[in-house]
C-alpha positions as a LaTeX table, in Angstrom:
\begin{tabular}{lrrr}
\hline
Residue & $x$ (\AA) & $y$ (\AA) & $z$ (\AA) \\
\hline
Met1 & 0.00 & 0.14 & 0.07 \\
Ala2 & 1.21 & 3.29 & $-0.89$ \\
Asp3 & 0.96 & 6.61 & 1.34 \\
Ala4 & 0.10 & 9.87 & $-0.51$ \\
Asn5 & 3.54 & 10.30 & $-1.56$ \\
Gly6 & 3.83 & 7.25 & $-3.36$ \\
Thr7 & 6.64 & 5.70 & $-1.22$ \\
Gly8 & 5.00 & 2.49 & $-0.52$ \\
Leu9 & 5.22 & 2.94 & 3.47 \\
Ser10 & 2.30 & 2.28 & 5.46 \\
Arg11 & 1.37 & 3.87 & 8.76 \\
Arg12 & 1.81 & $-0.31$ & 9.80 \\
Ser13 & 5.26 & $-0.76$ & 8.35 \\
Val14 & 6.33 & 2.46 & 9.98 \\
Leu15 & 5.22 & 1.43 & 13.32 \\
Val16 & 6.38 & $-2.02$ & 12.93 \\
Gly17 & 10.01 & $-0.95$ & 11.62 \\
Thr18 & 9.99 & 1.70 & 14.64 \\
Ala19 & 9.09 & $-1.21$ & 17.04 \\
Val20 & 12.08 & $-3.21$ & 15.80 \\
Ala21 & 14.37 & $-0.33$ & 15.97 \\
Gly22 & 13.55 & 0.37 & 19.53 \\
Leu23 & 13.67 & $-3.60$ & 20.68 \\
Thr24 & 17.34 & $-3.81$ & 18.93 \\
Ala25 & 18.38 & $-0.60$ & 20.34 \\
Cys26 & 17.28 & $-2.20$ & 24.19 \\
Gly27 & 19.48 & $-5.36$ & 22.95 \\
Gly28 & 16.33 & $-7.35$ & 21.63 \\
Gln29 & 15.18 & $-8.17$ & 25.45 \\
Thr30 & 12.79 & $-6.58$ & 27.51 \\
Met31 & 13.35 & $-5.87$ & 31.00 \\
Ser32 & 11.99 & $-8.28$ & 33.57 \\
Arg33 & 11.86 & $-7.80$ & 37.59 \\
Thr34 & 15.10 & $-10.17$ & 37.79 \\
Asp35 & 16.94 & $-8.49$ & 35.30 \\
Ala36 & 16.59 & $-4.82$ & 37.21 \\
Thr37 & 19.84 & $-3.41$ & 39.00 \\
Glu38 & 19.81 & $-2.80$ & 42.31 \\
Lys39 & 19.20 & 0.18 & 43.76 \\
Ser40 & 22.33 & 2.49 & 44.28 \\
Ala41 & 23.49 & 4.10 & 47.33 \\
Leu42 & 21.20 & 7.53 & 46.19 \\
Glu43 & 18.38 & 5.71 & 45.59 \\
Val44 & 18.45 & 4.10 & 49.15 \\
Ala45 & 19.21 & 7.02 & 50.59 \\
Asn46 & 16.29 & 8.57 & 48.87 \\
Glu47 & 13.86 & 6.14 & 49.75 \\
Thr48 & 15.46 & 6.31 & 53.34 \\
Leu49 & 14.69 & 10.01 & 53.40 \\
Val50 & 10.99 & 9.26 & 52.03 \\
Asn51 & 9.90 & 6.49 & 54.63 \\
Glu52 & 11.52 & 8.68 & 57.72 \\
Phe53 & 9.45 & 11.56 & 56.73 \\
Cys54 & 6.26 & 9.70 & 56.78 \\
Arg55 & 7.09 & 8.26 & 59.82 \\
Asp56 & 8.04 & 11.67 & 61.67 \\
Trp57 & 4.39 & 12.72 & 60.95 \\
Ser58 & 3.66 & 10.82 & 64.14 \\
Thr59 & 5.07 & 13.43 & 65.93 \\
Arg60 & 2.58 & 16.06 & 64.77 \\
Asp61 & 5.75 & 18.88 & 64.80 \\
Val62 & 6.13 & 20.68 & 61.47 \\
Ala63 & 9.56 & 21.62 & 63.25 \\
Val64 & 10.42 & 17.99 & 62.81 \\
Leu65 & 9.14 & 17.63 & 59.38 \\
Arg66 & 11.11 & 20.92 & 58.19 \\
Pro67 & 14.43 & 19.59 & 57.69 \\
Tyr68 & 13.34 & 17.23 & 54.99 \\
Leu69 & 11.88 & 19.84 & 52.64 \\
Ala70 & 13.42 & 21.73 & 50.52 \\
Glu71 & 13.16 & 26.02 & 51.34 \\
Asp72 & 11.24 & 26.24 & 47.51 \\
Leu73 & 9.31 & 23.06 & 48.18 \\
Leu74 & 6.35 & 22.63 & 45.93 \\
Tyr75 & 3.53 & 20.51 & 47.42 \\
Gln76 & 0.15 & 19.62 & 46.16 \\
Val77 & $-1.91$ & 17.78 & 48.93 \\
Ala78 & $-4.50$ & 16.77 & 46.04 \\
Pro79 & $-4.98$ & 17.48 & 42.45 \\
Ser80 & $-7.72$ & 19.70 & 42.85 \\
Arg81 & $-6.05$ & 21.47 & 45.64 \\
Pro82 & $-3.73$ & 24.82 & 45.43 \\
Leu83 & 0.01 & 24.23 & 45.32 \\
Ile84 & 2.18 & 25.19 & 48.40 \\
Glu85 & 5.14 & 26.47 & 46.75 \\
Ser86 & 7.68 & 26.78 & 49.87 \\
Arg87 & 8.58 & 25.03 & 53.18 \\
Asp88 & 7.63 & 28.08 & 55.21 \\
Ala89 & 4.10 & 28.31 & 53.39 \\
Phe90 & 4.11 & 24.25 & 53.98 \\
Glu91 & 4.40 & 25.39 & 58.25 \\
Gln92 & 2.00 & 28.06 & 58.13 \\
Gln93 & $-0.80$ & 25.82 & 56.51 \\
Met94 & 0.09 & 22.54 & 58.08 \\
Gly95 & 1.45 & 23.65 & 61.62 \\
Gly96 & $-1.63$ & 24.26 & 63.49 \\
Trp97 & $-3.70$ & 21.59 & 61.87 \\
Leu98 & $-1.48$ & 18.99 & 62.78 \\
Gln99 & $-1.15$ & 20.15 & 66.75 \\
Gly100 & $-4.80$ & 19.94 & 66.91 \\
Leu101 & $-4.83$ & 15.93 & 65.66 \\
Glu102 & $-4.78$ & 13.62 & 68.47 \\
Ser103 & $-2.01$ & 11.09 & 66.49 \\
Val104 & $-0.99$ & 10.69 & 62.72 \\
Arg105 & 0.32 & 7.50 & 61.38 \\
Trp106 & 1.09 & 7.01 & 57.92 \\
Glu107 & 1.14 & 2.88 & 56.44 \\
Ile108 & 3.56 & 2.58 & 53.69 \\
Leu109 & 1.95 & $-0.48$ & 51.60 \\
Arg110 & 4.81 & $-0.45$ & 49.18 \\
Ser111 & 7.64 & 1.99 & 47.60 \\
His112 & 9.49 & 2.37 & 44.49 \\
Val113 & 12.47 & 4.53 & 44.06 \\
Ile114 & 13.83 & 5.20 & 40.62 \\
Gly115 & 16.45 & 7.56 & 40.74 \\
Pro116 & 15.98 & 11.08 & 42.35 \\
Val117 & 11.66 & 9.97 & 42.39 \\
Val118 & 10.18 & 7.60 & 45.57 \\
Leu119 & 6.75 & 6.43 & 44.69 \\
Asn120 & 4.71 & 5.23 & 47.39 \\
Glu121 & 1.46 & 3.83 & 48.41 \\
Arg122 & 0.27 & 4.75 & 51.78 \\
Ile123 & $-2.91$ & 5.03 & 53.95 \\
Asp124 & $-2.77$ & 8.08 & 56.32 \\
His125 & $-4.60$ & 8.24 & 59.14 \\
Phe126 & $-5.39$ & 11.58 & 60.55 \\
Asn127 & $-7.20$ & 11.23 & 63.97 \\
Ala128 & $-9.04$ & 14.09 & 65.91 \\
Pro129 & $-9.56$ & 14.33 & 69.25 \\
Glu130 & $-12.89$ & 13.22 & 70.94 \\
Gly131 & $-14.99$ & 16.36 & 70.26 \\
Gly132 & $-12.41$ & 18.21 & 68.97 \\
Arg133 & $-12.60$ & 21.07 & 66.03 \\
Gly134 & $-12.41$ & 18.92 & 63.02 \\
Pro135 & $-13.11$ & 14.85 & 62.12 \\
Ser136 & $-10.86$ & 12.19 & 61.94 \\
Met137 & $-9.75$ & 11.62 & 58.13 \\
Arg138 & $-8.45$ & 8.47 & 56.37 \\
Phe139 & $-7.02$ & 8.93 & 53.05 \\
His140 & $-5.60$ & 6.01 & 50.79 \\
Val141 & $-3.04$ & 7.70 & 48.37 \\
Val142 & 0.18 & 7.24 & 45.93 \\
Gly143 & 3.12 & 9.86 & 47.31 \\
His144 & 5.30 & 11.23 & 44.39 \\
Phe145 & 8.27 & 12.65 & 45.88 \\
Phe146 & 11.07 & 14.06 & 43.91 \\
Ile147 & 14.37 & 14.54 & 45.95 \\
Gln148 & 16.69 & 17.09 & 45.14 \\
Asp149 & 20.12 & 17.75 & 47.28 \\
Gly150 & 18.88 & 15.55 & 50.07 \\
Val151 & 15.64 & 16.84 & 50.62 \\
Ile152 & 11.95 & 16.74 & 49.50 \\
Ala153 & 11.59 & 19.76 & 46.45 \\
Val154 & 8.56 & 18.45 & 44.91 \\
Trp155 & 5.69 & 16.40 & 46.98 \\
Lys156 & 2.02 & 15.35 & 45.24 \\
Asp157 & $-0.23$ & 13.03 & 46.71 \\
Trp158 & $-2.77$ & 11.46 & 44.14 \\
Pro159 & $-5.90$ & 9.63 & 45.49 \\
Met160 & $-5.36$ & 5.62 & 44.78 \\
Pro161 & $-8.23$ & 4.97 & 42.17 \\
Gly162 & $-11.12$ & 3.09 & 43.49 \\
Ala163 & $-10.08$ & 3.77 & 47.16 \\
Arg164 & $-12.82$ & 5.01 & 49.73 \\
Gln165 & $-11.31$ & 8.00 & 51.22 \\
Val166 & $-12.90$ & 8.59 & 54.71 \\
Ile167 & $-13.52$ & 12.28 & 56.23 \\
Gly168 & $-15.44$ & 11.50 & 59.81 \\
\hline
\end{tabular}
């Protein structure tokens, strides 16, 4: 089948040729889990940083969380929420709210790291005191963290598709 220029190339032959070239460039093999390389020292450090950050939410103290965050942090608690654009803004927005909770616990269900990016699936528990000013909440999320110079520079949480988010 000829194309509009009469060259004899069809869309299918171009796509197949591109796929073959891509496989050839990758050594003709697909990567399986057993072929994956071990985590680098930097990846281990990045994953540890995020895990410790998640653990330290239980302190309910933004002063404890600050050292994990870049001064020019970009943070978005959920896709529909406004972007928080600095560590100071994070502290101002979250500090009083955290102090008003009875407890906070984040369960990391699984975690993956590739270079400076750490992804984790979590269930975040925010427990309000009995008779407090706000409700208890539980969110099943996927956290996306970009680590730069040993701190979290970008952090976004995404609701886990199909998960039940609980407020109250």
